[in-house]
N, C-alpha and C positions, 0 to 999 in steps of 0.2 A: 465359744461365744465370746464376743468382747463386751466391754463394759456398757456400750450403747445398746446393744441388742438385749442384754440383760435388764437394763432399765426400762426398755420398751416392753418386754414380756411381763415384768413384775409391776410395771407401773410406778416405779419408784422415782424419785427425783434426788439426784446426789447433790450434796451441799459442797460448795467449794471448801477445801481444807484450810482451816485457820492457820495463819502464819505463826508458829510457835515462837519465833524469834522477835515478833513485834511487841515491844514493851511500852505500854501506854501510861503505866501509873508508877509511881515511887515504890508501891507495894510489890509489884512485879519485879522491879529492878532489885530490890533488897532480897527477894526470894531467890533470884538467880545468884546474887552475890553469896547468900548464905550456903547455896549448894556447892559453889565454887570453893568456898572455905572448907567445907566438909570433905571435898575431894582432895584438897591439899593436906589436910590433917591426916586422912586415910593414907595418902602416899608417903607422908613423913613417918607415920607409925610402921608402915611396911619396911622402910629403910631401917629404922631403928631395930626392929625385930630381926632383920637379916644381919645387921651387925652384931647384935647381942648373940645370935646363934653362931655366928662365925667365932666370936670371942669364946663362947663355952665350948665349942668344938676344939678350938686351939688349946684350951686350958685342960680339956679332958685328954687329949693327945699328949701333952706335957706329962700329965699325972701318970698315964699308962706307959709312957716311956721310961719314967723314973723308977717304976716298979718292975 
C-alpha cells in the first residue's frame, strides 16, 4: 500500500512537513548557532583527546624502550 491508499483506508489527513530550515525568529537563529558551537567544541575536544592519546602512547613507548 502506498501512502495515499493508507490515508484513504484509515481516514487520516497527512499534514505537510514543516520546513526545518525555515528560521522566522531571532530565537530560532540563536538556537541553531548554539547547536553549531556545541558541535565545534565537541570536534575540537575529540582532536585534543586524540593528540593527548598519541603523546601518551609515544611517552609510554619511550619509557618501555629505555627499560
